[in-house]
MINU-217561 format. One line per 5 residues: number of its first residue (from 1); for each residue x, y, z of N, C-alpha, C, CB. Coordinates in nm, 4 decimals, padded with zeros to 6 digits. Glycine has a CB too. Example, Ala and Ser with C-alpha at 12.3 -4.5 7.8 and 13.67 -1.06 7.14 Angstrom:
1	01.3190 -00.5690 00.7800 01.2300 -00.4500 00.7800 01.3200 -00.3300 00.7800 01.1308 -00.4473 00.9046 ~ 01.2850 -00.2250 00.7080 01.3670 -00.1060 00.7140 01.2900 00.0030 00.7870 01.4084 -00.0598 00.5725
This chain:
1	00.0714 -00.1192 -00.0032 -00.0034 00.0132 00.0017 00.0740 00.1080 00.0136 -00.0941 00.0297 00.0991 ~ 00.0375 00.2498 -00.0799 00.1275 00.3402 -00.0858 00.0750 00.4587 00.0419 00.1356 00.3928 -00.2479 ~ 00.2043 00.5080 00.0615 00.1941 00.6239 00.1144 00.1481 00.7643 00.1088 00.2603 00.6284 00.1247 ~ 00.0603 00.8466 00.2022 -00.0347 00.9184 00.1258 00.1149 01.0071 00.0251 -00.1669 01.0334 00.2485 ~ 00.2084 01.0388 00.0718 00.3006 01.0906 00.0803 00.3400 01.0804 -00.1041 00.3867 01.0245 00.2021
6	00.3439 00.9536 -00.1651 00.4194 00.9476 -00.2557 00.2790 00.9345 -00.3589 00.5414 00.8319 -00.2407 ~ 00.3829 00.9563 -00.4802 00.3143 01.0131 -00.5929 00.2443 00.8789 -00.6307 00.4138 01.0869 -00.7133 ~ 00.0978 00.8718 -00.6855 00.0397 00.7461 -00.7348 00.0801 00.7035 -00.8873 -00.1146 00.7610 -00.7245 ~ 00.1770 00.7971 -00.9424 00.2370 00.7675 -01.0890 00.4003 00.7920 -01.0943 00.1610 00.8752 -01.2061 ~ 00.4392 00.6897 -01.0498 00.5770 00.6572 -00.9950 00.6809 00.7298 -01.1337 00.5959 00.4549 -00.9667
11	00.6142 00.7043 -01.2959 00.6900 00.7240 -01.3671 00.6442 00.8985 -01.4356 00.6934 00.5916 -01.4529 ~ 00.6832 00.9986 -01.3562 00.6452 01.1110 -01.3413 00.7077 01.1952 -01.4562 00.6725 01.1492 -01.2111 ~ 00.8208 01.1111 -01.4775 00.8797 01.1941 -01.5903 00.8508 01.1613 -01.7481 01.0267 01.1858 -01.5718 ~ 00.7923 01.0779 -01.7582 00.7003 01.0137 -01.8944 00.6193 01.0694 -01.9008 00.6453 00.8863 -01.9080 ~ 00.5671 01.0987 -01.7646 00.3549 01.1585 -01.7461 00.3902 01.2247 -01.8984 00.2755 01.3413 -01.5591
16	00.4615 01.3366 -01.8678 00.4206 01.4518 -01.9774 00.4495 01.4217 -02.1312 00.5043 01.5888 -01.9442 ~ 00.4860 01.3406 -02.1788 00.4940 01.2575 -02.2889 00.3729 01.1607 -02.3507 00.5963 01.1820 -02.2548 ~ 00.3289 01.1024 -02.2552 00.2327 01.0448 -02.2375 00.0676 01.0804 -02.2745 00.2587 01.0306 -02.1320 ~ 00.0717 01.1646 -02.1806 -00.0692 01.2480 -02.1814 -00.0575 01.3655 -02.3495 -00.0745 01.3700 -01.9889 ~ 00.0717 01.4031 -02.3558 00.0695 01.4567 -02.4730 00.0177 01.4265 -02.6241 00.1641 01.4699 -02.4744
21	-00.0847 01.4693 -02.6830 -00.1333 01.4514 -02.8150 -00.0251 01.5008 -02.9432 -00.2707 01.5342 -02.8181 ~ 00.0171 01.6084 -02.9082 00.1132 01.6370 -03.0143 00.1450 01.7956 -02.9888 00.0483 01.6015 -03.1718 ~ 00.1874 01.8946 -03.0923 00.2074 02.0324 -03.0692 00.1288 02.0953 -03.2142 00.3862 02.0703 -03.0482 ~ 00.0358 02.2102 -03.1685 -00.0058 02.2883 -03.2218 00.0717 02.3869 -03.2684 -00.0809 02.3147 -03.1678 ~ 00.1112 02.4441 -03.4125 00.1622 02.5717 -03.4450 00.0597 02.6463 -03.4743 00.2543 02.5757 -03.5460
26	00.0433 02.7591 -03.4147 -00.0522 02.8685 -03.4561 00.0090 02.9921 -03.5038 -00.1388 02.9053 -03.3459 ~ 00.0228 03.0113 -03.6135 00.0632 03.1411 -03.6544 00.0172 03.2442 -03.6897 00.1132 03.1398 -03.7175 ~ 00.0346 03.3207 -03.6082 -00.0338 03.4605 -03.6312 00.0184 03.5364 -03.7156 -00.0423 03.5394 -03.5259 ~ -00.0709 03.5299 -03.8074 -00.0638 03.6056 -03.9518 -00.0490 03.7656 -03.9547 -00.2011 03.5744 -04.0323 ~ -00.1495 03.8256 -03.8988 -00.2318 03.9424 -03.9315 -00.3165 04.0073 -03.8489 -00.3015 03.9179 -04.0214
31	-00.3488 04.1134 -03.8168 -00.4175 04.2326 -03.7705 -00.4827 04.2608 -03.8710 -00.3438 04.3429 -03.7239 ~ -00.5931 04.3003 -03.8467 -00.6838 04.3909 -03.9732 -00.7989 04.4728 -03.9114 -00.7660 04.2805 -04.0961 ~ -00.7559 04.5878 -03.8930 -00.8255 04.7197 -03.8470 -00.8303 04.6840 -03.7124 -00.9755 04.7605 -03.9120 ~ -00.7130 04.6749 -03.6321 -00.7329 04.6860 -03.5200 -00.7748 04.8290 -03.4506 -00.6326 04.6342 -03.4800 ~ -00.8303 04.8659 -03.3276 -00.8859 04.9655 -03.2648 -00.7799 05.0527 -03.2053 -00.9774 04.9168 -03.1716
36	-00.7494 05.1828 -03.2388 -00.6552 05.2746 -03.1936 -00.6793 05.2778 -03.0358 -00.6722 05.4179 -03.2679 ~ -00.5638 05.2515 -02.9826 -00.5596 05.2588 -02.8237 -00.4770 05.4119 -02.8026 -00.4611 05.1041 -02.7450 ~ -00.3632 05.4525 -02.8752 -00.3099 05.5473 -02.8538 -00.3710 05.6553 -02.9119 -00.2011 05.5323 -02.8775 ~ -00.2611 05.8085 -02.9444 -00.3273 05.8967 -03.0038 -00.3928 05.8596 -03.0927 -00.2710 05.9785 -03.0375 ~ -00.3205 05.8249 -03.2540 -00.3555 05.8107 -03.4018 -00.3565 05.6757 -03.4135 -00.2594 05.8772 -03.5068
41	-00.2797 05.5968 -03.3254 -00.2553 05.4280 -03.3563 -00.2174 05.2855 -03.2285 -00.1107 05.4340 -03.4600 ~ -00.1700 05.2313 -03.3013 -00.1550 05.0972 -03.1608 -00.0461 05.0816 -03.1484 -00.2085 04.9414 -03.1715 ~ 00.0436 05.0174 -03.0656 00.1644 04.8923 -03.0852 00.0940 04.7828 -02.9959 00.3487 04.9353 -03.0162 ~ -00.0473 04.7225 -03.1412 00.0125 04.5502 -03.0798 00.0804 04.4489 -03.0718 -00.0185 04.4856 -03.0819 ~ 00.0195 04.3689 -02.9677 00.0477 04.2221 -02.9895 -00.0273 04.1500 -02.9287 00.1655 04.1781 -02.9587
46	00.0050 04.0211 -03.0003 -00.0804 03.8958 -02.9558 -00.0594 03.8114 -02.8384 -00.0766 03.8064 -03.0514 ~ -00.1090 03.7755 -02.7478 -00.1343 03.6758 -02.6297 -00.2481 03.5625 -02.6883 -00.1992 03.7675 -02.4816 ~ -00.1389 03.4535 -02.6626 -00.2425 03.3442 -02.7309 -00.2167 03.2432 -02.5668 -00.1706 03.2482 -02.9357 ~ -00.3558 03.2145 -02.5487 -00.3502 03.1072 -02.3865 -00.4224 02.9733 -02.4458 -00.4717 03.1849 -02.2128 ~ -00.3620 02.8606 -02.3685 -00.4686 02.7555 -02.3880 -00.4313 02.6834 -02.2321 -00.4456 02.6422 -02.5509
51	-00.5207 02.6534 -02.1331 -00.4917 02.6184 -01.9988 -00.3837 02.7065 -01.9494 -00.4547 02.4747 -01.9861 ~ -00.2532 02.6482 -01.9075 -00.1436 02.6772 -01.8311 -00.0623 02.7743 -01.8911 -00.0719 02.5666 -01.8036 ~ -00.0789 02.7745 -02.0309 00.0262 02.7848 -02.1576 -00.0246 02.9243 -02.1630 00.0107 02.6744 -02.3151 ~ 00.1000 02.9797 -02.2097 00.0807 03.1578 -02.2431 00.1981 03.2219 -02.3216 00.0753 03.2560 -02.0906 ~ 00.1786 03.2481 -02.4851 00.2528 03.2835 -02.5543 00.2532 03.3804 -02.6145 00.2681 03.2254 -02.6029
56	00.3346 03.4686 -02.6485 00.3037 03.6199 -02.7158 00.3883 03.6564 -02.8354 00.3314 03.7408 -02.6081 ~ 00.3381 03.7258 -02.9063 00.4297 03.7674 -03.0513 00.4588 03.9127 -02.9811 00.3262 03.7746 -03.2422 ~ 00.5857 03.9331 -03.0680 00.6479 04.0314 -03.0441 00.5523 04.1681 -03.1076 00.7905 04.0037 -03.1004 ~ 00.5878 04.3091 -03.0345 00.4909 04.4476 -03.0299 00.5134 04.4913 -03.2040 00.5654 04.6003 -02.8904 ~ 00.4193 04.5484 -03.2576 00.4364 04.6023 -03.3625 00.4250 04.7579 -03.3466 00.3521 04.5435 -03.4498
61	00.4842 04.8282 -03.3834 00.4833 04.9739 -03.3663 00.4024 05.0398 -03.4262 00.5838 05.0294 -03.3925 ~ 00.3073 05.1397 -03.3967 00.1997 05.2436 -03.4585 00.1794 05.1502 -03.5653 00.2479 05.4127 -03.5066 ~ 00.0633 05.0580 -03.5492 00.0041 05.0001 -03.6337 -00.1029 04.8944 -03.6380 00.0791 04.9732 -03.6798 ~ -00.2163 04.9750 -03.7143 -00.3401 04.9020 -03.6488 -00.3233 04.8027 -03.8086 -00.5254 05.0231 -03.6040 ~ -00.3022 04.7629 -03.8616 -00.3062 04.6382 -03.9783 -00.1207 04.5783 -03.9794 -00.3690 04.7259 -04.1802
66	-00.1301 04.5365 -03.8513 -00.0083 04.4544 -03.8533 -00.0057 04.3389 -03.8890 00.0438 04.4449 -03.7544 ~ 00.1500 04.2850 -03.9321 00.1735 04.1506 -04.0323 00.2955 04.0939 -03.9276 00.2361 04.1905 -04.2336 ~ 00.2579 04.0029 -03.8639 00.3122 03.9528 -03.7616 00.4236 03.8061 -03.8267 00.1764 03.9167 -03.6544 ~ 00.3672 03.7210 -03.8710 00.3469 03.6097 -03.9556 00.4626 03.5544 -03.8563 00.3645 03.6217 -04.1388 ~ 00.4048 03.5325 -03.7088 00.4777 03.4612 -03.6421 00.4006 03.3584 -03.5528 00.5579 03.5443 -03.5769
71	00.5153 03.1952 -03.5474 00.4699 03.0934 -03.5198 00.4700 03.0966 -03.3645 00.5366 02.9929 -03.5873 ~ 00.3845 03.0193 -03.2893 00.3593 03.0269 -03.1512 00.3455 02.8606 -03.1585 00.2191 03.1334 -03.0939 ~ 00.4229 02.7729 -03.0300 00.3198 02.6499 -03.0335 00.3367 02.6175 -02.9140 00.3384 02.5261 -03.1316 ~ 00.1947 02.5260 -02.9495 00.1280 02.5200 -02.7970 00.1162 02.3545 -02.7739 -00.0499 02.6078 -02.7868 ~ 00.1646 02.2864 -02.6806 00.1863 02.1687 -02.6222 00.0060 02.1360 -02.5993 00.3009 02.1838 -02.4737
76	-00.0296 02.0019 -02.7111 -00.1826 01.9750 -02.6464 -00.1825 01.8802 -02.6082 -00.2993 01.9770 -02.7148 ~ -00.2363 01.8271 -02.4550 -00.2948 01.7586 -02.4021 -00.4266 01.7150 -02.3964 -00.2679 01.7820 -02.3374 ~ -00.4833 01.8393 -02.3803 -00.6641 01.8392 -02.3694 -00.6993 01.9028 -02.4752 -00.7437 01.9184 -02.2391 ~ -00.7151 01.8543 -02.5923 -00.7784 01.9237 -02.6906 -00.9196 01.9951 -02.6989 -00.7756 01.8466 -02.7727 ~ -01.0027 01.9758 -02.5817 -01.1392 02.0651 -02.5167 -01.0919 02.1302 -02.5019 -01.2253 02.0509 -02.4115
81	-00.9583 02.1873 -02.4340 -00.9482 02.2948 -02.4116 -00.9677 02.4502 -02.4978 -00.8577 02.2694 -02.3735 ~ -01.0651 02.5305 -02.4743 -01.0523 02.6773 -02.5664 -00.9045 02.7230 -02.5640 -01.1513 02.8154 -02.4969 ~ -00.8834 02.8106 -02.7129 -00.7568 02.8757 -02.6714 -00.8166 03.0056 -02.7018 -00.6097 02.8344 -02.7499 ~ -00.7342 03.0657 -02.6209 -00.8082 03.2228 -02.6438 -00.6563 03.3323 -02.7062 -00.8899 03.3000 -02.4367 ~ -00.7408 03.4185 -02.7772 -00.6348 03.4993 -02.8468 -00.6700 03.7078 -02.8049 -00.6600 03.4440 -03.0543
86	-00.5735 03.7070 -02.7237 -00.5992 03.8426 -02.6781 -00.5210 03.9479 -02.7379 -00.5809 03.8508 -02.5424 ~ -00.5419 04.0620 -02.7863 -00.4474 04.1417 -02.8346 -00.4614 04.2824 -02.7510 -00.4645 04.1530 -02.9914 ~ -00.3123 04.3166 -02.7334 -00.2928 04.4339 -02.6238 -00.2337 04.5338 -02.6975 -00.1995 04.4004 -02.4925 ~ -00.2422 04.6530 -02.6459 -00.1642 04.7895 -02.7390 -00.0677 04.7979 -02.6081 -00.2807 04.9742 -02.7897 ~ 00.0816 04.7921 -02.6651 00.2220 04.7783 -02.5493 00.2015 04.9271 -02.5118 00.4164 04.7346 -02.6239
91	00.2063 04.9710 -02.4065 00.1911 05.1154 -02.3462 00.3492 05.1601 -02.2812 00.0580 05.1119 -02.2099 ~ 00.4332 05.2143 -02.2565 00.5854 05.2122 -02.2150 00.5465 05.2715 -02.0465 00.7094 05.3376 -02.3346 ~ 00.4731 05.3365 -02.0090 00.4564 05.4065 -01.8931 00.3355 05.3676 -01.7932 00.4452 05.5394 -01.9345 ~ 00.2171 05.2886 -01.8797 00.1281 05.2628 -01.8241 00.1095 05.1492 -01.8643 00.0448 05.3364 -01.8269 ~ -00.0223 05.0623 -01.7804 -00.0772 04.8715 -01.8072 -00.0841 04.8977 -01.9756 -00.2960 04.8019 -01.7152
96	-00.0783 04.7830 -02.0532 -00.1158 04.7759 -02.1820 -00.2487 04.7331 -02.1860 -00.0332 04.6961 -02.2568 ~ -00.3207 04.8175 -02.2740 -00.4669 04.8313 -02.3115 -00.5173 04.7038 -02.4132 -00.4867 04.9836 -02.3904 ~ -00.5954 04.6415 -02.3320 -00.6583 04.5489 -02.4054 -00.7635 04.5865 -02.5385 -00.7252 04.4797 -02.3045 ~ -00.7261 04.4996 -02.6507 -00.7802 04.5729 -02.8095 -00.8812 04.5004 -02.8571 -00.6688 04.5752 -02.9401 ~ -00.9661 04.3709 -02.7655 -01.0348 04.2693 -02.7896 -00.9643 04.1142 -02.7686 -01.0778 04.2971 -02.9185
101	-01.0599 04.0313 -02.8057 -01.0003 03.8988 -02.7893 -01.1002 03.7720 -02.8674 -00.9848 03.8745 -02.6165 ~ -01.0711 03.6638 -02.8929 -01.1513 03.5976 -02.9470 -01.1028 03.4448 -02.9138 -01.1622 03.6425 -03.0859 ~ -01.1637 03.3500 -02.9341 -01.1923 03.2403 -02.8656 -01.2351 03.1152 -02.9474 -01.2876 03.2764 -02.7760 ~ -01.1705 03.0519 -02.9646 -01.1952 02.9203 -03.0758 -01.1412 02.7726 -02.9893 -01.0764 02.9479 -03.2483 ~ -01.1940 02.6677 -03.0667 -01.1594 02.5495 -03.0151 -01.1059 02.4668 -03.1514 -01.2876 02.4836 -02.9323
106	-01.0266 02.3445 -03.1324 -00.9415 02.3129 -03.2196 -00.9765 02.1636 -03.2592 -00.8058 02.3383 -03.1673 ~ -01.1399 02.1129 -03.2174 -01.1678 02.0130 -03.2005 -01.2443 01.9653 -03.3861 -01.2551 02.0198 -03.0538 ~ -01.3057 02.0235 -03.4443 -01.3056 02.0320 -03.6188 -01.1752 02.0520 -03.7074 -01.3918 02.1586 -03.6635 ~ -01.0395 02.0894 -03.6483 -00.9502 02.0496 -03.7040 -00.9155 01.9172 -03.6451 -00.8615 02.1404 -03.7066 ~ -00.9382 01.8717 -03.5476 -00.8753 01.7541 -03.4854 -00.9063 01.6398 -03.5809 -00.9297 01.7253 -03.3352
111	-01.0505 01.6608 -03.5604 -01.1553 01.5332 -03.6671 -01.1035 01.5735 -03.7434 -01.3246 01.5177 -03.7004 ~ -01.0347 01.6119 -03.8729 -00.9789 01.6037 -04.0053 -00.8594 01.5136 -03.9912 -00.9418 01.7446 -04.0646 ~ -00.7864 01.5710 -03.8760 -00.6085 01.5124 -03.8745 -00.6843 01.3659 -03.8318 -00.4532 01.6032 -03.7189 ~ -00.7868 01.3441 -03.7447 -00.8376 01.1638 -03.6991 -00.8572 01.1017 -03.8488 -01.0298 01.1444 -03.5900 ~ -00.8620 01.1674 -03.9608 -00.9342 01.1061 -04.0801 -00.8147 00.9976 -04.1324 -00.9830 01.2349 -04.2079
116	-00.7242 01.0119 -04.0915 -00.5875 00.9829 -04.1386 -00.5851 00.9567 -04.3367 -00.5374 00.8237 -04.0379 ~ -00.6010 01.0567 -04.3908 -00.6107 01.0933 -04.5305 -00.4584 01.0624 -04.5757 -00.6638 01.2572 -04.5546 ~ -00.4857 00.9914 -04.7057 -00.3410 00.9785 -04.7594 -00.3077 01.0856 -04.8676 -00.3185 00.8325 -04.8242 ~ -00.2465 01.0819 -04.9432 -00.1800 01.1574 -04.9985 -00.3435 01.2272 -05.1086 -00.0279 01.0673 -05.0694 ~ -00.3964 01.3422 -05.1098 -00.4419 01.4152 -05.1558 -00.4263 01.5275 -05.2560 -00.4636 01.4268 -05.0913
121	-00.4842 01.5728 -05.3777 -00.3998 01.6974 -05.4253 -00.4074 01.8178 -05.3691 -00.4220 01.7286 -05.5474 ~ -00.3128 01.8801 -05.3716 -00.2800 01.9989 -05.2530 -00.3732 02.0811 -05.3065 -00.1173 02.0761 -05.2370 ~ -00.4327 02.1618 -05.1694 -00.5723 02.2324 -05.2103 -00.6806 02.2054 -05.2034 -00.5894 02.2557 -05.3038 ~ -00.7094 02.0688 -05.1468 -00.8384 02.0064 -05.1250 -00.8717 02.0441 -05.0081 -00.8463 01.8668 -05.1353 ~ -01.0319 02.0858 -05.0005 -01.0406 02.1157 -04.8856 -01.1500 01.9930 -04.8042 -01.0827 02.2681 -04.8896
126	-01.1112 01.9459 -04.6882 -01.1548 01.8809 -04.6029 -01.3276 01.8595 -04.5246 -01.0670 01.9215 -04.5367 ~ -01.2619 02.0053 -04.5057 -01.3882 02.0392 -04.4101 -01.3889 02.1633 -04.3531 -01.4017 01.9497 -04.2953 ~ -01.5076 02.2190 -04.3533 -01.5557 02.3296 -04.3389 -01.5905 02.3976 -04.2160 -01.6375 02.3242 -04.4006 ~ -01.6086 02.5071 -04.0939 -01.6429 02.5734 -04.0322 -01.7208 02.7135 -04.0621 -01.5583 02.5693 -03.9831 ~ -01.8161 02.6863 -04.0059 -01.8782 02.8258 -04.0762 -01.9116 02.9336 -03.9343 -02.0549 02.7818 -04.1809
131	-01.8710 03.0431 -03.9257 -01.9385 03.1364 -03.8195 -02.0454 03.1413 -03.7851 -01.9346 03.2393 -03.8340 ~ -02.0292 03.1085 -03.6006 -02.1502 03.0753 -03.5739 -02.1776 03.1843 -03.4168 -02.1568 02.8911 -03.5616 ~ -02.2883 03.1694 -03.3241 -02.2465 03.2242 -03.1716 -02.1789 03.1875 -03.1120 -02.3111 03.2296 -03.0867 ~ -02.1263 03.0316 -03.1358 -02.0345 02.9345 -03.0922 -01.8752 02.9825 -03.0816 -02.0503 02.8186 -03.1888 ~ -01.8560 03.0475 -03.2182 -01.7246 03.0713 -03.2229 -01.7163 03.2503 -03.2527 -01.6551 02.9654 -03.3453
136	-01.5673 03.2601 -03.2950 -01.5401 03.4030 -03.3215 -01.5221 03.4047 -03.4665 -01.4139 03.4629 -03.2433 ~ -01.5589 03.3307 -03.5392 -01.5189 03.3391 -03.6907 -01.5733 03.4695 -03.7570 -01.5785 03.2098 -03.7740 ~ -01.4729 03.5576 -03.8166 -01.5600 03.6653 -03.9552 -01.6112 03.5796 -04.0474 -01.4547 03.7781 -04.0598 ~ -01.5379 03.4791 -04.0969 -01.5671 03.4327 -04.2068 -01.5728 03.2939 -04.2170 -01.4945 03.4796 -04.2858 ~ -01.6149 03.2041 -04.3109 -01.6359 03.0463 -04.3220 -01.4320 03.0140 -04.2879 -01.7246 02.9831 -04.5384
141	-01.4382 02.9154 -04.2194 -01.3226 02.8656 -04.2488 -01.2756 02.7465 -04.2850 -01.2725 02.8853 -04.1794 ~ -01.1911 02.6749 -04.3854 -01.1365 02.5760 -04.4327 -01.0361 02.5051 -04.3819 -01.1110 02.6020 -04.5224 ~ -01.0484 02.3542 -04.3724 -00.9358 02.2850 -04.3517 -00.9041 02.2231 -04.4735 -00.9455 02.1955 -04.2462 ~ -00.7668 02.2497 -04.4888 -00.7321 02.2386 -04.6230 -00.6147 02.1379 -04.6147 -00.6966 02.3803 -04.6910 ~ -00.6050 02.0559 -04.7266 -00.4903 01.9483 -04.7576 -00.4082 02.0064 -04.8261 -00.5231 01.8247 -04.8285
146	-00.2464 02.0673 -04.7826 -00.1995 02.1527 -04.8349 -00.0346 02.1165 -04.8397 -00.2486 02.2697 -04.7701 ~ 00.0110 02.0852 -04.9260 00.1506 01.9907 -04.9059 00.1996 01.8916 -04.8157 00.2414 02.0583 -04.8896 ~ 00.0648 01.7845 -04.8333 00.0976 01.6767 -04.7244 00.0691 01.6907 -04.5920 00.2237 01.6512 -04.7189 ~ 00.0119 01.8548 -04.5581 -00.0593 01.8446 -04.4053 -00.1380 01.8702 -04.4196 -00.0353 01.9010 -04.2954 ~ -00.1971 01.9235 -04.3416 -00.3709 01.9587 -04.3090 -00.3575 02.0768 -04.2362 -00.4694 01.8385 -04.2075
151	-00.3997 02.2061 -04.2468 -00.3958 02.3442 -04.2132 -00.5325 02.3833 -04.1760 -00.3420 02.4291 -04.3251 ~ -00.5362 02.4878 -04.1067 -00.6646 02.5358 -04.1071 -00.6225 02.7222 -04.0916 -00.7650 02.4508 -03.9644 ~ -00.7129 02.7830 -04.2050 -00.6787 02.9345 -04.2113 -00.8325 02.9418 -04.1458 -00.6342 03.0240 -04.3876 ~ -00.7788 03.0892 -04.0531 -00.8882 03.1598 -03.9385 -00.8965 03.2973 -03.9660 -00.8428 03.1486 -03.7744 ~ -00.9980 03.3616 -03.9604 -00.9876 03.5121 -03.9700 -01.0882 03.5159 -03.8291 -01.0511 03.5984 -04.1400
156	-01.0450 03.5677 -03.7162 -01.1283 03.6003 -03.5994 -01.1536 03.7104 -03.5917 -01.0886 03.5728 -03.4886 ~ -01.2713 03.7324 -03.5461 -01.3368 03.8703 -03.5344 -01.3046 03.9065 -03.3886 -01.5063 03.8711 -03.5669 ~ -01.2376 04.0277 -03.3166 -01.2613 04.0383 -03.2011 -01.3206 04.0581 -03.1014 -01.2355 04.0597 -03.1903 ~ -01.3770 04.0336 -02.9756 -01.4683 04.0468 -02.8933 -01.4578 04.1584 -02.8384 -01.4765 03.9597 -02.8160 ~ -01.5227 04.2548 -02.7356 -01.5240 04.3530 -02.6412 -01.4016 04.4644 -02.7034 -01.4939 04.2817 -02.4832
161	-01.4581 04.5000 -02.8489 -01.3757 04.6005 -02.8772 -01.4932 04.6425 -03.0210 -01.1881 04.5464 -02.9045 ~ -01.4513 04.7691 -03.0417 -01.5356 04.8782 -03.1617 -01.4532 04.7990 -03.2996 -01.4849 05.1084 -03.1419 ~ -01.3515 04.7136 -03.3230 -01.3362 04.6708 -03.4477 -01.1890 04.5955 -03.4442 -01.3516 04.7945 -03.5505 ~ -01.1746 04.5046 -03.5122 -01.0642 04.4350 -03.5099 -01.0963 04.3112 -03.5821 -01.0151 04.4164 -03.3770 ~ -01.0025 04.2757 -03.6553 -01.0053 04.0978 -03.6722 -00.8358 04.0306 -03.6828 -01.1029 04.0499 -03.8530
166	-00.8477 03.8996 -03.6720 -00.6735 03.8233 -03.6414 -00.6930 03.7409 -03.7288 -00.6176 03.7392 -03.4845 ~ -00.6156 03.7196 -03.8607 -00.6145 03.6008 -03.9470 -00.4655 03.5113 -03.8624 -00.5909 03.6571 -04.1443 ~ -00.5205 03.4008 -03.8471 -00.4346 03.2773 -03.7915 -00.3775 03.1503 -03.8679 -00.5127 03.2190 -03.6963 ~ -00.3317 03.0890 -03.8545 -00.3101 02.9297 -03.9487 -00.3004 02.8499 -03.8413 -00.1595 02.9012 -04.0592 ~ -00.3895 02.7184 -03.8253 -00.3486 02.5672 -03.7389 -00.2593 02.4992 -03.8452 -00.5017 02.4479 -03.6949
171	-00.1722 02.4527 -03.7668 -00.0739 02.3588 -03.8156 -00.0105 02.2432 -03.7048 00.0412 02.4494 -03.8717 ~ -00.0915 02.1022 -03.7412 -00.0022 01.9966 -03.6354 00.1178 01.9431 -03.6965 -00.0868 01.8599 -03.5884 ~ 00.1851 01.9428 -03.5535 00.3057 01.8836 -03.5519 00.3162 01.7429 -03.4563 00.4003 01.9932 -03.5073 ~ 00.3287 01.6144 -03.5521 00.3363 01.5068 -03.4215 00.4569 01.4951 -03.3823 00.2911 01.3621 -03.4437 ~ 00.4813 01.4366 -03.2694 00.5936 01.4439 -03.1884 00.6249 01.2894 -03.1191 00.5645 01.5623 -03.0774
176	00.7346 01.2570 -03.1732 00.7798 01.0837 -03.1579 00.7672 01.0432 -03.0182 00.9498 01.0452 -03.2013 ~ 00.7380 00.9990 -02.9621 00.6848 00.9215 -02.8013 00.6160 00.9888 -02.7752 00.7666 00.8974 -02.6722 ~ 00.4969 01.0584 -02.8129 00.3772 01.1368 -02.7866 00.2642 01.0722 -02.8095 00.3709 01.2495 -02.8560 ~ 00.1735 01.0627 -02.7238 00.0513 00.9417 -02.7298 -00.0351 00.9744 -02.8606 -00.0649 00.9454 -02.5783 ~ -00.0179 01.1136 -02.9264 -00.0461 01.0552 -03.0502 -00.2109 01.1002 -03.0560 -00.0075 00.8798 -03.0539
181	-00.2732 01.1507 -03.1667 -00.4203 01.1349 -03.1918 -00.4862 01.0040 -03.2083 -00.4506 01.2012 -03.3032
């Protein structure tokens, strides 16, 4: 019988990889018509959160239509957790201002990945996700087979702000030794 001080999982070093499904690369492509939070412009950056993970892009000075083209990589162990994207305006002498947020889930994307599709012609649309009250999509999002990979482009409409959208792209990375999908 184990004492209360011993861990029920003796292999704690491997438990992370055992629970890990893989990695999700979230490419933050660009912001469109973001809100002005300084005198004439804003200095936006994006924070992506999933569970306890928190990643951010670089600050784009004086730009309400920034092009980040930056990859942020999340470790996925619970695919049901929503991903929150928040845009902030960087301020030097005061707290950064929020410029809106959006939330999305990766379930439709993971369903397409689980189909175990072979070689399809590049550009084949596997699935479509329509804008609804349950998501922040500004327009229909297609899950597409491109060059041997499944990607999903999304245009997210920011909430709790007067204007602004952020374009992102999802791509899955299989990790050797992880649980996988």
